[in-house]
C-alpha positions as CSV (number, residue, x, y, z in Angstrom):
1,X,47.1,1.4,18.2
2,X,47.5,3.9,15.5
3,X,44.2,3.6,13.6
4,X,41.8,6.5,13.4
5,X,39.0,4.4,15.2
6,X,41.4,3.6,18.1
7,X,42.3,7.3,18.4
8,X,38.7,8.3,18.4
9,X,37.8,5.8,21.1
10,X,40.7,6.8,23.3
11,X,40.1,10.5,22.9
12,X,36.4,10.0,23.6
13,X,37.2,8.0,26.8
14,X,39.6,10.6,28.1
15,X,37.4,13.5,27.1
16,X,34.4,11.9,28.9
17,X,36.3,12.4,32.2
18,X,36.3,16.2,31.6
19,X,32.7,16.5,30.2
20,X,34.0,17.3,26.8
21,X,32.3,16.8,23.4
22,X,34.1,14.9,20.7
23,X,33.1,15.4,17.1
24,X,34.4,14.1,13.8
25,X,34.5,15.9,10.4
26,X,36.5,15.7,7.2
27,X,39.5,17.4,8.8
28,X,39.7,15.0,11.8
29,X,38.6,15.0,15.4
30,X,37.6,18.0,17.5
31,X,37.2,18.1,21.2
32,X,35.1,20.9,22.7
33,X,35.7,21.6,26.4
34,X,34.8,24.2,29.0
35,X,37.7,26.4,29.9
36,X,37.6,25.3,33.5
37,X,38.6,21.7,32.4
38,X,40.8,22.6,29.4
39,X,44.2,22.6,31.2
40,X,43.7,19.2,32.8
41,X,42.3,17.7,29.6
42,X,45.3,19.0,27.5
43,X,47.8,17.7,30.1
44,X,46.1,14.3,30.1
45,X,46.1,14.1,26.3
46,X,49.8,14.8,26.3
47,X,50.7,12.4,29.1
48,X,48.4,9.4,28.3
49,X,50.3,6.7,26.5
50,X,47.5,5.9,24.1
51,X,47.2,9.5,22.8
52,X,50.7,11.0,23.4
53,X,50.1,14.5,22.0
54,X,53.5,15.7,22.8
55,X,53.5,18.6,20.5
56,X,51.4,21.8,20.3
57,X,51.4,22.8,16.7
58,X,49.3,26.0,17.0
59,X,47.2,27.9,19.5
60,X,44.8,30.6,18.2
61,X,41.7,32.4,19.2
62,X,38.3,32.8,17.4
63,X,35.7,35.5,17.8
64,X,32.2,34.2,17.0
65,X,30.4,37.5,17.4
66,X,28.6,37.4,14.0
67,X,28.7,33.7,13.5
68,X,25.6,32.3,11.8
69,X,24.0,35.7,11.2
70,X,24.2,35.4,7.4
71,X,22.4,32.1,7.5
72,X,19.8,33.5,10.0
73,X,21.0,31.1,12.7
74,X,21.4,32.0,16.4
75,X,24.8,31.3,18.1
76,X,24.1,30.1,21.6
77,X,27.7,29.4,22.6
78,X,30.3,31.7,24.1
79,X,31.6,34.5,21.9
80,X,35.3,33.6,22.1
81,X,37.2,30.3,21.9
82,X,40.8,29.2,22.2
83,X,41.8,26.5,19.7
84,X,44.7,24.1,20.3
85,X,46.1,22.0,17.4
86,X,47.9,19.0,18.8
87,X,50.3,16.5,17.1
88,X,51.4,13.1,18.3
89,X,54.6,12.4,16.5
90,X,55.0,8.9,17.9
91,X,51.5,7.9,16.8
92,X,51.2,10.1,13.7
93,X,47.9,11.6,14.8
94,X,46.4,15.1,15.0
95,X,43.7,16.6,17.2
96,X,41.9,19.9,17.6
97,X,40.8,21.0,21.0
98,X,38.4,24.0,21.4
99,X,38.0,25.7,24.8
100,X,35.1,28.2,24.9
101,X,35.6,31.5,26.7
102,X,32.7,33.8,27.7
103,X,32.8,37.5,26.7
104,X,32.2,38.8,30.2
105,X,35.3,36.9,31.7
106,X,38.1,36.6,29.1
107,X,40.4,34.3,31.1
108,X,41.7,30.8,30.6
109,X,44.6,28.8,32.1
110,X,47.9,29.1,30.4
111,X,49.3,25.8,29.0
112,X,53.0,26.9,29.1
113,X,53.5,24.2,31.8
114,X,52.4,21.6,29.3
115,X,54.0,23.0,26.2
116,X,56.7,25.7,26.4
117,X,56.0,26.8,22.8
118,X,52.6,28.2,23.9
119,X,54.3,31.3,25.2
120,X,54.3,33.3,21.9
121,X,50.9,31.8,20.8
122,X,49.2,32.9,24.0
123,X,50.8,36.4,23.8
124,X,49.5,36.7,20.2
125,X,45.9,35.7,21.3
126,X,46.1,38.2,24.2
127,X,47.3,41.0,21.9
128,X,44.8,40.4,19.1
129,X,41.7,39.2,21.0
130,X,42.3,40.4,24.6
131,X,42.1,36.9,26.2
132,X,44.0,36.7,29.5
133,X,46.0,33.5,30.0
134,X,46.2,32.9,33.8
135,X,49.7,31.8,34.9
136,X,51.5,33.2,31.8
137,X,54.9,34.5,33.0
138,X,55.1,37.4,30.6
139,X,51.7,38.3,29.1
140,X,52.3,41.5,27.1
141,X,51.6,42.7,23.6
142,X,53.5,41.0,20.8
143,X,52.4,42.3,17.4
144,X,50.9,45.8,18.2
145,X,52.6,48.7,19.8
146,X,52.6,48.9,23.6
147,X,50.4,52.0,23.6
148,X,47.9,50.4,21.2
149,X,44.3,50.6,22.3
150,X,41.9,47.7,21.6
151,X,42.3,44.2,20.1
152,X,42.4,44.3,16.3
153,X,41.1,40.8,15.5
154,X,37.8,41.2,17.4
155,X,34.9,41.5,15.1
156,X,33.8,44.8,16.6
157,X,37.2,46.5,16.1
158,X,36.9,49.2,13.4
159,X,38.5,48.3,10.0
160,X,40.6,51.5,9.9
161,X,41.5,51.5,13.6
162,X,41.3,54.5,16.0
163,X,44.7,56.2,15.4
164,X,47.4,56.1,12.8
165,X,51.1,56.6,13.4
166,X,53.8,58.3,11.3
167,X,57.4,59.5,11.8
168,X,57.6,63.3,12.4
169,X,60.9,64.7,11.0
170,X,60.6,67.9,13.1
171,X,59.9,66.1,16.4
172,X,62.3,63.2,15.6
173,X,59.9,60.6,16.8
174,X,56.8,58.6,16.0
175,X,53.6,60.5,16.5
176,X,50.0,59.3,16.8
177,X,47.1,61.1,15.2
178,X,43.4,60.4,14.6
179,X,42.7,58.3,11.5
180,X,42.5,60.5,8.4
181,X,41.1,57.8,6.2
182,X,37.4,58.2,5.3
183,X,35.5,54.9,5.6
184,X,33.8,53.9,2.4
185,X,31.5,51.1,1.4
186,X,32.8,48.8,-1.2
187,X,30.2,47.8,-3.7
188,X,30.8,45.1,-6.3
189,X,31.2,46.6,-9.8
190,X,29.9,43.5,-11.5
191,X,26.7,42.0,-10.4
192,X,26.4,38.4,-11.7
193,X,23.2,36.6,-12.3
């Protein structure tokens, strides 16, 4: 074991049980799976002796709302995805797993039972994208204020936000006010041939 071809074969065999698609690119292997099968697939990839992905390096979310529009290509998949980056220390291998999440039902199973470090990653994805992780013991905002409205990493979130905050000396507390910044279109000053 330990070669890239062996890993690809093992991951493809395991992923086939969960109706997942395995692709290879210059960065490595990517497994794309439906959210309903993602928890069991990830647990199997961790526990199976030929893959042994015992470490979750990162978990993030992606918003594909405008994906492909510049190239005039239609995006037929779900708008959101949760991406897991896995590491097998014992086998010195890495793997990316993408679980698609539809816009009309932003829920996916939490993987805290599989990797405890997923706690903060899932809270971050919830805070910035609004994805609910079912079974998470403490799913609350992590990076934005508790009264914050919206999810700032979504493609449809306004660049300047909805409100701004400042400390008011007279009131002795933080106050929220409508945004006073006027939106402007930035146009390149130099147009190259």
